N, C-alpha and C positions, 0 to 999 in steps of 0.2 A: 737954474733949473731950465728944461724944457720942455713944453706944453704942445702935445700934438693932438687935435682930432683926428681919430682912426676914421677914415671912408667906409660907406657899409659895402665897398667894393673887396674891400680888404679884411673885414671879417664884419659875419653877418649880422644886427645893428648898430654897426657900428661901434665906438668908442671914445674914451679918453685918457689919451696915455701923458703919462706926464716920468719923466728923467728925473735924476739926479746931477749936478755935477761933480767934476772928478771922473779919473778912469775906472771903466769899470772893469770885468762885468761885476754887477750889480745883482744884490737877490732881489727876485721879482712879488709882486701881490696882487694880485686880481680882486678888486672892492663889487663887492656883488649889494646892489641896491636895495630897498625897500620896495615898497608898492609905490612912491612916488616917481620912482623911476630916475634915470641918472640925471639928477638935479645938479645946483651949486652945491648944496650940503656936501652930495659923495667926488665932486671934483674939489671941494678943498678939503677932503679925506685923504684926496687921491697927493694932493697938494705937500699935505704934512708928513703922506707917506715920504715922496721924493726929500721931502726937509730933512728925512732921518736916514735915506740912502739905501731909499728902494728905488726899482722902477715900479709902476702903482699902474695898473691900468685896470679902468673902469667900465664896466662894460653896459649895454642897455639892452635892456630883454623886452622892451617894447616897438622901441624903432622895427617900420614897414612890417608889424603883423596889428591886429585888431585888438588891442588893450583890453575890451572886455574879455573876448573869448581866451586870452592869453593869461589873464585872471583868474578866470574859471579854471583854467588849469592846473595851473600852478599849488590854485587851493585845493584841489581835489587830490594832487599830486601830496602836500602838506598831511593832508587829512588820512588818506591811505598809506602813507609814512613810507611808499616806495623810494628805494635808494637809484629808482630806473625811469624816474618820473621826467615829462616833459619839460625841456629847459636844458639838462644836463648834459646833451651833447652840446648846447650851446657854449656851454661852460669848458668842458674842456677842448672846445674848436678855440677859445678865445687863450687857455692855457696855453696849448699848441701855439698860436699865435706868439707869446710872451714869450714864451722860449727857445722861436726861431731871433729873435731880437738880439742883434750881439752885443747891445748893453748888459743884458743880464744873463746869468747863471743859471742855467737850466735845472743845477741840481740843489738849487737853494730858491724855492717855489714854496709861496704859502695864499691863502686867501682870509676875506675877512667880510662878514655880509651882516645885515640887518635885517632883522624880524622871516620875512620873505628870505630872503639873502642870507639872510644868518642858517634858514633851512636846508636851503639847498648847500652853502658850506659844508655841513653836516652831513650830508644825503651824498653829494659827490664824493666827499672824501673820503667815504666809505667803498669810491671804486677805481678810485685814480689815485695808485702809489707815488705820481710825479707830487704830488701836493707833501709836506713837510709838514707842515702846521699849519690851522685855521684858529682864527678867530670869529662864534659865533655872537651874536648880541640879538637875546630874546626870540629866541630862537627855538623850533618844536621839533624832537625826535623820531628818525627813520622807526619804524616798525618790522618787526618785532625788533626791541631795543635791543637782543645778541648782535643784532648788525653792526653796532660799533665797536665790538673787537677786530674791524678791519681797519679803525681811525688811526691817524696820524698825531702826533700830540693835538691837545687842545686847550686853548682860553678862551673860556666863555664867562661872559657878562649878561645879567640877569636882573630885573625888576622887580623888587619883592610886590608890590602892588598890579602883581600882571599873574594869568595864566599860566605864562611861560617860567615863573619860578620851578614851580614842579617838576617842567623838562629840563630845566636846568640842577635841579636837586637831582633827578633819574640818571641823567646827564652823568655827574660826579661820581655816582654809586657804579654804574656799573662800568669809567672807565679805570675807579678802584679794581674793581673785580679783575676787570682785562689786565692790569697793569700796566695803561696806559699813561705818562705823560700828561697832567694837563692842571690847570689852575681854574678853577671854577667859583667865581662870587657873585652870594646873590645881593640886589642892594637895597633891604627894607623900606628903605623911602623915596624908592626910584618908581616912576609909570615905565608905561609900555612907551618905546624911541625916546629915551632918557637922554640917550646920545647924539639927538639932532640938535642942532645950535638955530638952528632957522625955526624950530619948533615950538610948540604951547608947553609939551611933555619934559622940555630940556632941563637937565638937572646938573649944573655945573659941578657939584662936588662927585656926582657916579661917572659924570662924562670924562672929568680929568682921571680921576682914581683908572679907570678901568682902560685908558686911553698909556696910561704907563705899565699898568700889567703887560698891554697886549707889545709894548713895545723892548719892556724885559724879555718877555717869552718870545717874542719871534728871535730877537736880538741872540738869545740865546741856540737856537732852532733851525734859523736861515739867516740871520744876520750877520754874522762871523765864516771864515771860511773856516771847513773843518781841519785839521792837522791830521795828519797818518799818525 
């Protein structure tokens, strides 16, 4: 696979791009970090996607910004539940960057996000039809919840020992109501950030199962070329 550090002159905040071996075009995925930023854990996730045939772009929502101010704005957006919150324009620009990549099939693009990033993924997908599948982890929902009627297919993973579990259950019910394809799972024994292999809350069983579900779901929605 090919790894490229994306310059801030090419994309606001820069990024980390991993392209799989083999001829494309490949499906593309934007990987949205949690409050820890674009760290080694997010880069590892990009590599895992590339290993499964996806061009993965890990974005950086903190570089060239005042981190404390950014976090305050991001958290305010999450609490208010706005789908047009601060940072969404950066995500849309990242997807445009990815779509212009000659190795990417712009009709097969998705996003995955963790905590803050997962909440971003849901809000963003309510306003951007280019996303064909999203995978939020321990995320909160936009308000009003009826906004999720605009969502693409969703594979969501939530820890039972966390306040976001209720958000996952509410999202599951709402997607049922709006007949949107989804796979939402609550992991009873897991805590917040259970997918972060470098963190203290890492739960190997929940992490492995959730990754397998994401790969299966993304494979169905964007991983394979659709035939007419």
